[in-house]
C-alpha positions, 0 to 999 in steps of 0.5 A: 667476797662475801657480798658476791656470794650472798648476792649469788645465793639470793639470786638462786633463791629468787629463781627457785621461788620463781619456778616454784610459784610460776612467776612470770611464766618462769616454769615454762622458760625453765622447762624449755631450757631443760629440753634444749640442754637435753638435746645438746647432751644427746647430740654431743653423745652421738658425736662422741659415739661416732668419733669413738667408732672412727677410732675403733675402725683404725 
């Protein structure tokens, strides 16, 4: 159990350093991922608003 948590922690630290120092263009990949996440959240919120409006009309 401890070994898996330790490996996960090491992986998170390495990813953080990769973004901080822009190793292998990691910063651009991270920014693209954040943009896609933002788009997904926006589309989900719009769908939720439409669904909520439908319930209010009934």
